[in-house]
C-alpha positions, 0 to 999 in steps of 0.5 A, a space after each residue: 508974432 511968429 513962433 521964431 520971434 516970440 519971446 522965450 518962456 521964462 523957465 523960473 516963471 514956468 516952474 512956479 508951483 512945482 518942486 524945484 531946487 533954486 541954485 544961487 549963482 551968487 552963493 557959488 561965486 561967493 564960495 569960490 571967493 572964500 576958497 581963493 582967499 584961503 590959498 596962495 595966488 599961484 595955486 589953481 582951483 579944480 572945481 569938482 562937478 561930478 554927480 551932477 555937481 553934487 546934485 546942484 545941476 552941472 550945466 548951471 554950475 559950470 555956466 556960473 563958473 565959466 561965464 559969471 564974474 565974482 567981484 573984480 575977477 574975470 571969468 572963468 572963476 576956476 582953472 579946471 573941472 573934475 568929473 567922475 567918468 568919461 560919460 559925465 565929461 561928454 555931458 558937460 556943456 561946452 567950456 574952455 577949461 581942462 576937464 579931469 576924469 577921476 575914475 581910473 582908465 582900465 581895461 581900455 580894450 574891453 567893450 565900449 571903453 575903447 571908444 570912450 577913451 578915443 573920445 577923451 583923447 580927441 577932446 583933450 580930457 585928462 585921464 587918470 592912470 593907476 598902472 603900467 597896463 593902463 598907460 600902455 592901453 591909453 598910449 596904444 589908443 592915442 598913437 594912431 590918432 596922431 595926438 598925445 593923450 593927457 593923463 594924470 597919475 593917482 597915487 594911493 597914499 592911504 585911502 586904499 581905493 584907487 591909485 598906484 602904490 607909492 613904491 610903484 609910482 616913480 616907475 610909472 612916472 618914468 614909463 608915462 614920460 617915455 611914451 610919446 603918445 602920452 602927456 603927463 599933466 598931473 599927479 594926485 592923491 586923496 586924503 582919508 581924514 582931512 576933515 580932522 584938523 589934528 589927524 596926523 595921518 593927513 601929514 603922513 599921506 602928504 609926506 608919502 605923496 611928496 616923496 614919490 612925485 619928484 623923480 629924476 625924470 621930471 627934473 629940468 622939464 620945461 613944464 612939470 605936472 601939477 601936484 594936487 592933494 587938497 580936497 575941501 577939508 584940505 583947503 581949509 584945515 591943512 594949508 600945507 597940502 595946497 601944492 599946485 592945485 586944490 580940488 574943492 567939492 562940497 565947499 563949492 556948494 557952500 557946505 563946510 567940510 567939517 559937516 557943521 556950520 562954521 563962522 571961521 569959513 563963511 560959506 553960503 549954501 547954494 541950494 534951496 529946495 522948495 515945493 508948493 503946499 498942494 493940500 490942507 486938511 483939518 484933522 480931529 483928535 484921534 485921526 491918523 496920517 500916512 501908511 501904517 498910521 504911525 502918527 495920530 493926532 492928540 488934538 485937532 490939527 491942521 496939516 498940509 500936503 507937500 508933493 515931495 517924497 522919497 522918490 525925489 530924494 527926501 529921506 524916508 528916515 525923516 518920517 515923524 522926524 523931519 522939519 520943513 519951513 512954511 511962512 518962516 515957521 518950522 513944520 514937522 513931518 507927520 507920519 511916513 514919508 511916502 514915494 511922492 507925498 509928505 504931510 506936515 504939521 501947520 500948527 505953527 503956520 496957521 495962515 498957510 494957504 494952498 500954493 504957499 511955498 514950502 522950504 523942503 531944504 533951507 539954504 540957511 545953515 542954522 535952519 531946522 530944515 538945513 542940509 546939515 539938520 536933514 543929514 543928521 536926522 537921516 544918519 548920513 552926510 550932506 553929500 548924500 542928501 544933495 546927490 539923492 535929490 531926483 531928476 523930477 525936481 528941476 534945478 533952476 539958477 537964480 541970481 540970488 535967493 529972495 528972502 524966505 517968506 515969513 507970513 502970507 499977505 492975507 495974515 489976519 484975514 483968515 482965522 486959525 483952522 479955516 481952510 483956504 479958498 
């Protein structure tokens, strides 16, 4: 058989035995279904896939959203995609969905920004505008290309990061509408405290946004720009903020926007991070582990070695605190997490063998190795844990997760304390 006709290697099989993040297409599609049921039929969904789809692998996430079906709904499963910047848009696999670039376009005539703006205009990507100067710059770039640049206005209603001030928004809308080389397709704002269902500032921000995004210049137009305000928290906790389009981010990947699992919102975490057990050692009482000898065995202890460290995004703050899962049992981290390796306690998994799967980050939201638990121990949020998982850990799409292994097939044949062959 020649190379041309040789069977293609199975990427899932190729990576067995290596650290990898398994990403469940079924979980992503399920989460889109949960989001769909929370909004009215006319409301569109813009899936936020910035930062490599929150660390989940943007190519496989976009492929899932564009080419796979959830239930009776034909793909694509969403109406638009949002990325952080033009480079992220350029790196996306080809798809037929509108792409919204969230980072404001400014200083378009400085350095390489102009060429990036030209690329965005040529591809029809939606650029975010926050000032009249930016509108003029983008218009001047688009005009000689004989096509209109798609733009949205970000309105600052209280987050105080990027955005046009509310007092200047109506004038900016009028300016963009008056420029023939620009097409205003959207008006957006972003909430600061939407994860609190009772915070009155969400309603205040929404009221400000609605008040300044209905100027007379938009009345009677055949197509009006969509208005979007709701992130994941807005979708589930503030239904009055859904407007024309919602922008799910963390909920798309199965994490509740309150950052705690909720039976009210049956989201399914889409990631399971695994690694092989590559070493087992029996330590006597008094032996220490890792840099600085921060953990010492108080009794004979069987420990395992996992090829994951802080260079892969596993937080060093989990030293002597974290938990992984082996054969369905919790295995606590012993000593300091190092750059490439972490030692775990195998006392609760006495029959573990070299090559067994270790779950570094569990897709079970109630697991001691869930992203919720890891983030809490590391003093951060699930967003950061996902985004910090490094490129050495391959992202692999799976149709769905196989059940987590509970016991090794050779259980009962090996006595506790024996080293595996």
